N, CA, C and O atoms as a CHARMM CRD file, in Angstrom:
* protein
*
  300
    1    1 MET  N     12.60800 -27.34100 -36.81900 PROA 1      0.00000
    2    1 MET  CA    13.75900 -27.48400 -36.21200 PROA 1      0.00000
    3    1 MET  C     13.44300 -27.48700 -34.61400 PROA 1      0.00000
    4    1 MET  O     12.62500 -26.75700 -34.05500 PROA 1      0.00000
    5    2 SER  N     14.21400 -28.40200 -34.04700 PROA 2      0.00000
    6    2 SER  CA    15.03700 -29.17600 -32.71900 PROA 2      0.00000
    7    2 SER  C     15.61000 -28.02800 -31.76200 PROA 2      0.00000
    8    2 SER  O     16.53700 -27.26100 -32.02400 PROA 2      0.00000
    9    3 SER  N     14.61300 -28.10300 -30.23900 PROA 3      0.00000
   10    3 SER  CA    15.76900 -26.58100 -29.72400 PROA 3      0.00000
   11    3 SER  C     15.87900 -27.91100 -28.43300 PROA 3      0.00000
   12    3 SER  O     16.18400 -27.40400 -27.35300 PROA 3      0.00000
   13    4 THR  N     15.65900 -29.75800 -28.33500 PROA 4      0.00000
   14    4 THR  CA    16.13900 -30.28900 -27.22200 PROA 4      0.00000
   15    4 THR  C     16.36900 -31.74900 -27.62900 PROA 4      0.00000
   16    4 THR  O     15.35600 -32.44300 -27.53100 PROA 4      0.00000
   17    5 LEU  N     17.41700 -32.34000 -28.04100 PROA 5      0.00000
   18    5 LEU  CA    17.40900 -33.93000 -28.27200 PROA 5      0.00000
   19    5 LEU  C     16.94000 -34.61400 -28.79300 PROA 5      0.00000
   20    5 LEU  O     17.08000 -35.25500 -29.83500 PROA 5      0.00000
   21    6 ARG  N     15.59600 -34.38700 -27.19200 PROA 6      0.00000
   22    6 ARG  CA    14.74400 -35.51500 -27.61300 PROA 6      0.00000
   23    6 ARG  C     13.20600 -35.43700 -29.18200 PROA 6      0.00000
   24    6 ARG  O     12.41600 -36.07100 -29.88100 PROA 6      0.00000
   25    7 GLU  N     14.00200 -33.58300 -28.66800 PROA 7      0.00000
   26    7 GLU  CA    13.42700 -34.01900 -30.69800 PROA 7      0.00000
   27    7 GLU  C     13.71900 -33.43900 -31.66600 PROA 7      0.00000
   28    7 GLU  O     13.31400 -32.75900 -32.60900 PROA 7      0.00000
   29    8 VAL  N     14.43100 -33.82300 -31.25800 PROA 8      0.00000
   30    8 VAL  CA    15.64800 -34.21000 -32.72900 PROA 8      0.00000
   31    8 VAL  C     15.59000 -35.70300 -33.08500 PROA 8      0.00000
   32    8 VAL  O     15.64000 -36.17200 -34.22200 PROA 8      0.00000
   33    9 ALA  N     15.40200 -36.81700 -31.15800 PROA 9      0.00000
   34    9 ALA  CA    15.21400 -38.28200 -31.65800 PROA 9      0.00000
   35    9 ALA  C     13.57100 -38.55100 -32.69100 PROA 9      0.00000
   36    9 ALA  O     13.30400 -39.25300 -33.66700 PROA 9      0.00000
   37   10 ALA  N     12.85100 -37.66900 -31.91600 PROA 10     0.00000
   38   10 ALA  CA    10.71200 -37.41700 -32.72600 PROA 10     0.00000
   39   10 ALA  C     10.43500 -36.62300 -33.94900 PROA 10     0.00000
   40   10 ALA  O      9.41400 -36.55300 -34.63300 PROA 10     0.00000
   41   11 ASN  N     12.03800 -35.81500 -34.10300 PROA 11     0.00000
   42   11 ASN  CA    11.84800 -35.16300 -36.27900 PROA 11     0.00000
   43   11 ASN  C     11.58200 -36.37900 -36.59800 PROA 11     0.00000
   44   11 ASN  O     10.56200 -36.95500 -36.97500 PROA 11     0.00000
   45   12 LEU  N     13.41400 -36.91300 -36.24600 PROA 12     0.00000
   46   12 LEU  CA    13.74600 -38.67200 -36.86500 PROA 12     0.00000
   47   12 LEU  C     12.33700 -39.32000 -36.68700 PROA 12     0.00000
   48   12 LEU  O     11.75300 -40.06300 -37.47600 PROA 12     0.00000
   49   13 GLY  N     12.15800 -39.12300 -36.15600 PROA 13     0.00000
   50   13 GLY  CA    11.70400 -40.89300 -36.35600 PROA 13     0.00000
   51   13 GLY  C     11.23100 -41.57800 -35.37700 PROA 13     0.00000
   52   13 GLY  O     10.06800 -41.90100 -35.13600 PROA 13     0.00000
   53   14 ALA  N     12.90300 -41.94000 -34.40900 PROA 14     0.00000
   54   14 ALA  CA    12.92300 -42.84500 -34.28100 PROA 14     0.00000
   55   14 ALA  C     12.35100 -42.28400 -32.58100 PROA 14     0.00000
   56   14 ALA  O     11.82400 -41.17600 -32.48000 PROA 14     0.00000
   57   15 THR  N     12.51900 -43.10600 -31.45500 PROA 15     0.00000
   58   15 THR  CA    11.38400 -43.27200 -30.41000 PROA 15     0.00000
   59   15 THR  C     12.85800 -42.69600 -29.19300 PROA 15     0.00000
   60   15 THR  O     13.75100 -43.53900 -29.10500 PROA 15     0.00000
   61   16 PRO  N     13.03300 -41.61800 -28.49800 PROA 16     0.00000
   62   16 PRO  CA    13.52000 -40.62500 -28.16800 PROA 16     0.00000
   63   16 PRO  C     13.63700 -42.31700 -26.46700 PROA 16     0.00000
   64   16 PRO  O     12.69400 -42.45800 -25.68900 PROA 16     0.00000
   65   17 ALA  N     14.96100 -43.24100 -26.38100 PROA 17     0.00000
   66   17 ALA  CA    14.89200 -43.71400 -25.47300 PROA 17     0.00000
   67   17 ALA  C     16.19100 -43.46600 -24.75100 PROA 17     0.00000
   68   17 ALA  O     16.78100 -42.45800 -25.13900 PROA 17     0.00000
   69   18 PRO  N     16.78600 -44.17200 -23.76300 PROA 18     0.00000
   70   18 PRO  CA    18.52700 -43.66100 -23.84400 PROA 18     0.00000
   71   18 PRO  C     19.27500 -44.01600 -24.54900 PROA 18     0.00000
   72   18 PRO  O     20.31900 -43.38200 -24.70600 PROA 18     0.00000
   73   19 GLY  N     19.08300 -44.85600 -25.04900 PROA 19     0.00000
   74   19 GLY  CA    19.95200 -45.01400 -26.38500 PROA 19     0.00000
   75   19 GLY  C     20.16800 -44.92500 -27.62600 PROA 19     0.00000
   76   19 GLY  O     21.18100 -45.26400 -28.23800 PROA 19     0.00000
   77   20 THR  N     19.11800 -44.41900 -28.05700 PROA 20     0.00000
   78   20 THR  CA    19.08200 -43.90700 -29.28400 PROA 20     0.00000
   79   20 THR  C     19.99500 -42.15600 -29.67900 PROA 20     0.00000
   80   20 THR  O     20.66800 -41.65200 -30.57800 PROA 20     0.00000
   81   21 LEU  N     19.16000 -41.62500 -27.66600 PROA 21     0.00000
   82   21 LEU  CA    19.53300 -40.80800 -27.60800 PROA 21     0.00000
   83   21 LEU  C     21.13700 -40.07700 -27.52000 PROA 21     0.00000
   84   21 LEU  O     21.43300 -38.95900 -27.94100 PROA 21     0.00000
   85   22 SER  N     22.36300 -41.40700 -26.61400 PROA 22     0.00000
   86   22 SER  CA    23.11900 -41.66600 -26.37400 PROA 22     0.00000
   87   22 SER  C     23.93800 -41.81000 -28.29400 PROA 22     0.00000
   88   22 SER  O     24.62400 -41.03300 -28.95800 PROA 22     0.00000
   89   23 HSD  N     23.57400 -42.71700 -28.46300 PROA 23     0.00000
   90   23 HSD  CA    23.88600 -42.00700 -30.61900 PROA 23     0.00000
   91   23 HSD  C     23.64700 -41.56600 -30.79800 PROA 23     0.00000
   92   23 HSD  O     24.45800 -41.09400 -31.59500 PROA 23     0.00000
   93   24 LEU  N     22.04500 -40.37900 -30.73500 PROA 24     0.00000
   94   24 LEU  CA    22.39400 -39.03300 -31.50700 PROA 24     0.00000
   95   24 LEU  C     23.62800 -38.65200 -30.93400 PROA 24     0.00000
   96   24 LEU  O     24.63500 -38.59600 -31.64100 PROA 24     0.00000
   97   25 ARG  N     23.65500 -38.41600 -29.86500 PROA 25     0.00000
   98   25 ARG  CA    24.53900 -37.20200 -29.60800 PROA 25     0.00000
   99   25 ARG  C     26.35300 -37.82700 -30.12700 PROA 25     0.00000
  100   25 ARG  O     27.15900 -37.25900 -30.86400 PROA 25     0.00000
  101   26 ARG  N     26.50200 -39.32800 -29.30000 PROA 26     0.00000
  102   26 ARG  CA    27.32000 -39.97500 -30.53400 PROA 26     0.00000
  103   26 ARG  C     27.85900 -38.72000 -31.79100 PROA 26     0.00000
  104   26 ARG  O     28.51000 -37.67500 -31.77500 PROA 26     0.00000
  105   27 ARG  N     27.38500 -39.27500 -32.46500 PROA 27     0.00000
  106   27 ARG  CA    26.68400 -38.61000 -34.21600 PROA 27     0.00000
  107   27 ARG  C     26.92600 -37.32900 -34.66400 PROA 27     0.00000
  108   27 ARG  O     27.24900 -36.94300 -35.78700 PROA 27     0.00000
  109   28 ILE  N     26.75700 -36.80500 -33.78800 PROA 28     0.00000
  110   28 ILE  CA    26.27400 -35.13900 -33.71700 PROA 28     0.00000
  111   28 ILE  C     27.58000 -34.63000 -33.16100 PROA 28     0.00000
  112   28 ILE  O     27.89000 -33.56300 -33.69100 PROA 28     0.00000
  113   29 ALA  N     28.62200 -35.14500 -32.07200 PROA 29     0.00000
  114   29 ALA  CA    30.57900 -34.87000 -31.53200 PROA 29     0.00000
  115   29 ALA  C     31.19200 -35.79300 -33.11800 PROA 29     0.00000
  116   29 ALA  O     32.17600 -35.31400 -33.68000 PROA 29     0.00000
  117   30 ALA  N     30.71500 -36.71300 -33.54300 PROA 30     0.00000
  118   30 ALA  CA    31.67800 -36.66600 -34.63200 PROA 30     0.00000
  119   30 ALA  C     31.17300 -35.87800 -35.96300 PROA 30     0.00000
  120   30 ALA  O     32.03500 -35.67800 -36.81900 PROA 30     0.00000
  121   31 ALA  N     30.23100 -35.54600 -36.14100 PROA 31     0.00000
  122   31 ALA  CA    29.83800 -34.99800 -37.03200 PROA 31     0.00000
  123   31 ALA  C     30.89000 -33.60600 -36.87800 PROA 31     0.00000
  124   31 ALA  O     31.51200 -33.18900 -37.85600 PROA 31     0.00000
  125   32 GLY  N     30.97500 -33.05600 -35.71300 PROA 32     0.00000
  126   32 GLY  CA    30.95600 -31.23900 -35.29600 PROA 32     0.00000
  127   32 GLY  C     29.73600 -30.32800 -35.26900 PROA 32     0.00000
  128   32 GLY  O     29.95400 -29.13200 -35.46500 PROA 32     0.00000
  129   33 ILE  N     28.59900 -30.68700 -35.07400 PROA 33     0.00000
  130   33 ILE  CA    27.16800 -29.66300 -34.79600 PROA 33     0.00000
  131   33 ILE  C     27.59500 -29.16500 -33.68100 PROA 33     0.00000
  132   33 ILE  O     27.76600 -29.74200 -32.60700 PROA 33     0.00000
  133   34 ASP  N     27.80100 -27.83700 -34.02200 PROA 34     0.00000
  134   34 ASP  CA    27.23500 -27.29300 -32.50200 PROA 34     0.00000
  135   34 ASP  C     25.92900 -27.04800 -31.45200 PROA 34     0.00000
  136   34 ASP  O     25.16700 -26.09000 -31.58400 PROA 34     0.00000
  137   35 THR  N     25.79500 -28.05800 -30.39700 PROA 35     0.00000
  138   35 THR  CA    25.13100 -28.15800 -29.54700 PROA 35     0.00000
  139   35 THR  C     24.56300 -27.18400 -28.60900 PROA 35     0.00000
  140   35 THR  O     23.54700 -27.41700 -27.95400 PROA 35     0.00000
  141   36 ARG  N     25.48900 -25.66500 -28.52900 PROA 36     0.00000
  142   36 ARG  CA    25.56900 -25.60400 -27.61300 PROA 36     0.00000
  143   36 ARG  C     24.05600 -24.19400 -26.66700 PROA 36     0.00000
  144   36 ARG  O     23.90400 -23.57200 -25.61600 PROA 36     0.00000
  145   37 HSD  N     23.12600 -24.50200 -28.42100 PROA 37     0.00000
  146   37 HSD  CA    21.10700 -24.53400 -28.12000 PROA 37     0.00000
  147   37 HSD  C     20.70400 -25.17700 -27.53900 PROA 37     0.00000
  148   37 HSD  O     19.56000 -24.88900 -27.18900 PROA 37     0.00000
  149   38 PHE  N     21.27700 -26.46300 -27.01200 PROA 38     0.00000
  150   38 PHE  CA    20.28600 -27.80700 -26.52700 PROA 38     0.00000
  151   38 PHE  C     20.90400 -28.20000 -24.95100 PROA 38     0.00000
  152   38 PHE  O     21.79400 -28.97000 -24.58900 PROA 38     0.00000
  153   39 PRO  N     19.84200 -27.14400 -24.10500 PROA 39     0.00000
  154   39 PRO  CA    19.95900 -26.90400 -22.87100 PROA 39     0.00000
  155   39 PRO  C     20.38400 -28.38700 -22.30700 PROA 39     0.00000
  156   39 PRO  O     19.90800 -29.46200 -22.67200 PROA 39     0.00000
  157   40 GLY  N     21.11900 -28.22700 -21.59500 PROA 40     0.00000
  158   40 GLY  CA    21.63000 -29.60700 -21.26600 PROA 40     0.00000
  159   40 GLY  C     22.72000 -30.82900 -22.03800 PROA 40     0.00000
  160   40 GLY  O     23.13000 -31.95200 -21.74600 PROA 40     0.00000
  161   41 LEU  N     22.89100 -29.81500 -23.22000 PROA 41     0.00000
  162   41 LEU  CA    24.22800 -31.37200 -24.02200 PROA 41     0.00000
  163   41 LEU  C     25.88600 -30.58300 -22.81200 PROA 41     0.00000
  164   41 LEU  O     26.97400 -31.06900 -22.50300 PROA 41     0.00000
  165   42 THR  N     25.41200 -29.64000 -22.59400 PROA 42     0.00000
  166   42 THR  CA    27.42400 -28.42200 -22.55400 PROA 42     0.00000
  167   42 THR  C     27.50700 -28.84900 -21.38300 PROA 42     0.00000
  168   42 THR  O     28.67000 -28.83700 -20.97900 PROA 42     0.00000
  169   43 ARG  N     26.12500 -29.55200 -20.02700 PROA 43     0.00000
  170   43 ARG  CA    27.05600 -28.91400 -18.95700 PROA 43     0.00000
  171   43 ARG  C     27.74400 -30.10000 -19.09400 PROA 43     0.00000
  172   43 ARG  O     27.54600 -31.05900 -19.84100 PROA 43     0.00000
  173   44 SER  N     29.13700 -29.74600 -17.70400 PROA 44     0.00000
  174   44 SER  CA    30.05100 -30.85200 -17.40300 PROA 44     0.00000
  175   44 SER  C     29.09000 -31.17600 -16.73400 PROA 44     0.00000
  176   44 SER  O     27.90300 -30.84800 -16.73900 PROA 44     0.00000
  177   45 ARG  N     29.90700 -32.09600 -15.93800 PROA 45     0.00000
  178   45 ARG  CA    29.75700 -32.32000 -14.74600 PROA 45     0.00000
  179   45 ARG  C     29.31700 -32.66500 -13.05900 PROA 45     0.00000
  180   45 ARG  O     30.42400 -32.58900 -12.52500 PROA 45     0.00000
  181   46 PRO  N     28.56500 -32.91800 -12.21400 PROA 46     0.00000
  182   46 PRO  CA    28.56100 -31.78300 -11.53900 PROA 46     0.00000
  183   46 PRO  C     28.89600 -32.68000 -10.27100 PROA 46     0.00000
  184   46 PRO  O     28.99900 -33.87900 -10.00900 PROA 46     0.00000
  185   47 GLU  N     29.06100 -30.93500  -9.34900 PROA 47     0.00000
  186   47 GLU  CA    30.31800 -31.17100  -7.94400 PROA 47     0.00000
  187   47 GLU  C     29.12700 -32.32100  -7.43000 PROA 47     0.00000
  188   47 GLU  O     27.91000 -32.14900  -7.48400 PROA 47     0.00000
  189   48 LEU  N     29.84200 -33.52900  -6.92100 PROA 48     0.00000
  190   48 LEU  CA    29.34200 -33.37400  -5.64400 PROA 48     0.00000
  191   48 LEU  C     30.16700 -33.43800  -4.84400 PROA 48     0.00000
  192   48 LEU  O     31.38100 -33.57800  -4.99100 PROA 48     0.00000
  193   49 PRO  N     29.06700 -33.25900  -3.18600 PROA 49     0.00000
  194   49 PRO  CA    29.84500 -33.09500  -2.34400 PROA 49     0.00000
  195   49 PRO  C     30.40600 -34.20200  -1.98600 PROA 49     0.00000
  196   49 PRO  O     30.68400 -34.16800  -0.78800 PROA 49     0.00000
  197   50 TYR  N     30.64800 -35.00300  -2.40700 PROA 50     0.00000
  198   50 TYR  CA    31.15500 -36.93700  -1.92900 PROA 50     0.00000
  199   50 TYR  C     33.08100 -36.71200  -2.43200 PROA 50     0.00000
  200   50 TYR  O     33.13600 -36.42900  -3.62800 PROA 50     0.00000
  201   51 SER  N     34.21000 -36.77200  -1.90900 PROA 51     0.00000
  202   51 SER  CA    34.78700 -37.52100  -2.75900 PROA 51     0.00000
  203   51 SER  C     34.32000 -38.46200  -2.84000 PROA 51     0.00000
  204   51 SER  O     33.44100 -38.97900  -2.15100 PROA 51     0.00000
  205   52 PRO  N     35.44100 -39.18500  -4.64400 PROA 52     0.00000
  206   52 PRO  CA    35.25900 -39.95100  -5.07800 PROA 52     0.00000
  207   52 PRO  C     34.95500 -41.50700  -4.27900 PROA 52     0.00000
  208   52 PRO  O     33.90200 -42.14100  -4.34700 PROA 52     0.00000
  209   53 GLY  N     36.77900 -42.07500  -3.17000 PROA 53     0.00000
  210   53 GLY  CA    36.50700 -41.87300  -2.35900 PROA 53     0.00000
  211   53 GLY  C     35.24800 -43.05000  -0.90000 PROA 53     0.00000
  212   53 GLY  O     35.04500 -44.14900  -0.38400 PROA 53     0.00000
  213   54 GLU  N     34.92800 -41.92500  -0.96900 PROA 54     0.00000
  214   54 GLU  CA    33.37700 -41.80100  -0.12000 PROA 54     0.00000
  215   54 GLU  C     32.44000 -42.58900  -0.27500 PROA 54     0.00000
  216   54 GLU  O     31.85700 -43.48700   0.33300 PROA 54     0.00000
  217   55 LEU  N     32.40200 -41.67300  -1.91900 PROA 55     0.00000
  218   55 LEU  CA    30.83900 -42.34700  -2.98600 PROA 55     0.00000
  219   55 LEU  C     31.14900 -44.01500  -3.07200 PROA 55     0.00000
  220   55 LEU  O     30.15500 -44.73700  -2.99000 PROA 55     0.00000
  221   56 ARG  N     32.70300 -44.77700  -3.26200 PROA 56     0.00000
  222   56 ARG  CA    32.27600 -45.81700  -2.69900 PROA 56     0.00000
  223   56 ARG  C     32.98200 -46.67300  -1.58200 PROA 56     0.00000
  224   56 ARG  O     33.34000 -47.84200  -1.72400 PROA 56     0.00000
  225   57 SER  N     33.11700 -45.94800  -0.51000 PROA 57     0.00000
  226   57 SER  CA    32.93500 -47.12700   0.14900 PROA 57     0.00000
  227   57 SER  C     31.14500 -47.36000   1.56300 PROA 57     0.00000
  228   57 SER  O     30.64700 -48.22400   2.28500 PROA 57     0.00000
  229   58 ALA  N     30.87800 -45.74500   1.09600 PROA 58     0.00000
  230   58 ALA  CA    29.59800 -46.22000   1.10900 PROA 58     0.00000
  231   58 ALA  C     28.89400 -46.84200   0.38400 PROA 58     0.00000
  232   58 ALA  O     28.08400 -47.63800   0.85900 PROA 58     0.00000
  233   59 ALA  N     29.05400 -46.58000  -1.42600 PROA 59     0.00000
  234   59 ALA  CA    28.50400 -48.52900  -1.58600 PROA 59     0.00000
  235   59 ALA  C     29.02200 -49.43500  -1.21600 PROA 59     0.00000
  236   59 ALA  O     28.29700 -50.41000  -1.41600 PROA 59     0.00000
  237   60 ALA  N     29.80300 -49.66200  -0.82000 PROA 60     0.00000
  238   60 ALA  CA    30.63300 -50.87100  -0.74600 PROA 60     0.00000
  239   60 ALA  C     29.50700 -51.36000   0.10300 PROA 60     0.00000
  240   60 ALA  O     28.67800 -52.21700  -0.20400 PROA 60     0.00000
  241   61 SER  N     29.62100 -50.54700   1.45100 PROA 61     0.00000
  242   61 SER  CA    28.75700 -51.08100   2.73900 PROA 61     0.00000
  243   61 SER  C     27.11700 -51.32700   3.21100 PROA 61     0.00000
  244   61 SER  O     26.35300 -51.49300   4.16200 PROA 61     0.00000
  245   62 SER  N     27.25000 -51.20100   1.65800 PROA 62     0.00000
  246   62 SER  CA    26.27300 -51.12800   1.64000 PROA 62     0.00000
  247   62 SER  C     25.14200 -51.64000   0.44700 PROA 62     0.00000
  248   62 SER  O     25.39900 -51.66100  -0.75700 PROA 62     0.00000
  249   63 SER  N     24.07800 -51.97100   0.94400 PROA 63     0.00000
  250   63 SER  CA    22.42200 -52.87700   0.32900 PROA 63     0.00000
  251   63 SER  C     21.53100 -52.65400  -0.44900 PROA 63     0.00000
  252   63 SER  O     20.52600 -53.32600  -0.68000 PROA 63     0.00000
  253   64 SER  N     21.91200 -51.56500  -0.94400 PROA 64     0.00000
  254   64 SER  CA    20.43900 -50.68500  -0.86200 PROA 64     0.00000
  255   64 SER  C     21.07400 -49.31800  -1.41300 PROA 64     0.00000
  256   64 SER  O     22.30000 -49.20600  -1.39900 PROA 64     0.00000
  257   65 LEU  N     19.94000 -47.84300  -2.10000 PROA 65     0.00000
  258   65 LEU  CA    20.57600 -46.62500  -2.23400 PROA 65     0.00000
  259   65 LEU  C     19.60500 -46.13300  -0.86700 PROA 65     0.00000
  260   65 LEU  O     18.63700 -45.80700  -1.55400 PROA 65     0.00000
  261   66 ARG  N     19.33800 -45.96100  -0.03500 PROA 66     0.00000
  262   66 ARG  CA    18.47300 -46.16100   1.51700 PROA 66     0.00000
  263   66 ARG  C     20.12700 -45.86400   2.00900 PROA 66     0.00000
  264   66 ARG  O     20.77500 -44.83500   1.81700 PROA 66     0.00000
  265   67 ALA  N     20.58400 -47.19700   2.74200 PROA 67     0.00000
  266   67 ALA  CA    22.03900 -47.61200   3.28500 PROA 67     0.00000
  267   67 ALA  C     22.49800 -46.09600   2.97000 PROA 67     0.00000
  268   67 ALA  O     22.61800 -45.09200   3.67200 PROA 67     0.00000
  269   68 VAL  N     22.76700 -46.46800   1.16600 PROA 68     0.00000
  270   68 VAL  CA    23.86700 -45.38800   1.44000 PROA 68     0.00000
  271   68 VAL  C     24.05600 -43.83500   1.15700 PROA 68     0.00000
  272   68 VAL  O     24.85700 -42.99100   0.75500 PROA 68     0.00000
  273   69 ALA  N     23.25800 -43.96000   1.45700 PROA 69     0.00000
  274   69 ALA  CA    22.08700 -42.32000   1.78300 PROA 69     0.00000
  275   69 ALA  C     22.43500 -42.06900   3.68200 PROA 69     0.00000
  276   69 ALA  O     23.00600 -41.12900   4.23600 PROA 69     0.00000
  277   70 ARG  N     21.97800 -43.00300   4.12100 PROA 70     0.00000
  278   70 ARG  CA    22.43100 -43.67000   5.23400 PROA 70     0.00000
  279   70 ARG  C     24.41700 -42.59900   6.08100 PROA 70     0.00000
  280   70 ARG  O     25.02400 -41.60300   6.47500 PROA 70     0.00000
  281   71 ALA  N     24.32700 -44.19300   5.73100 PROA 71     0.00000
  282   71 ALA  CA    26.14200 -44.45500   5.22300 PROA 71     0.00000
  283   71 ALA  C     26.55400 -43.35800   5.21500 PROA 71     0.00000
  284   71 ALA  O     27.40600 -43.30700   6.10300 PROA 71     0.00000
  285   72 LEU  N     26.37300 -41.50900   4.26800 PROA 72     0.00000
  286   72 LEU  CA    26.16800 -40.32000   3.81300 PROA 72     0.00000
  287   72 LEU  C     25.67300 -39.61700   4.05500 PROA 72     0.00000
  288   72 LEU  O     25.29100 -38.88000   3.14600 PROA 72     0.00000
  289   73 ARG  N     25.23900 -39.24600   5.65200 PROA 73     0.00000
  290   73 ARG  CA    24.61300 -39.46300   6.42400 PROA 73     0.00000
  291   73 ARG  C     23.25500 -38.31500   5.71700 PROA 73     0.00000
  292   73 ARG  O     22.82100 -37.52700   6.55800 PROA 73     0.00000
  293   74 ARG  N     22.72600 -38.22600   4.53700 PROA 74     0.00000
  294   74 ARG  CA    21.65700 -38.12700   3.37900 PROA 74     0.00000
  295   74 ARG  C     20.87700 -38.49600   4.48500 PROA 74     0.00000
  296   74 ARG  O     21.07600 -39.40700   5.28800 PROA 74     0.00000
  297   75 PRO  N     19.33900 -37.11800   4.39100 PROA 75     0.00000
  298   75 PRO  CA    18.25200 -37.82700   4.68500 PROA 75     0.00000
  299   75 PRO  C     17.97900 -39.14700   3.35100 PROA 75     0.00000
  300   75 PRO  O     17.02200 -39.91700   3.43100 PROA 75     0.00000
């Protein structure tokens, strides 16, 4: 029995790489399998303290992740 998607991949003999996990997630959804007992799979998108426009502007004016953080006034 598996309690995470990584365990499902391992039990199937697959390497739990991002592409494999994404494929498994799509196949599980297509089969209509209930995954509410898997932590993290039913999470909604995180709430960010920035609007999409603020993020786009910070990314467009920056050449590194550190510069994006500075543009957003984050340490």
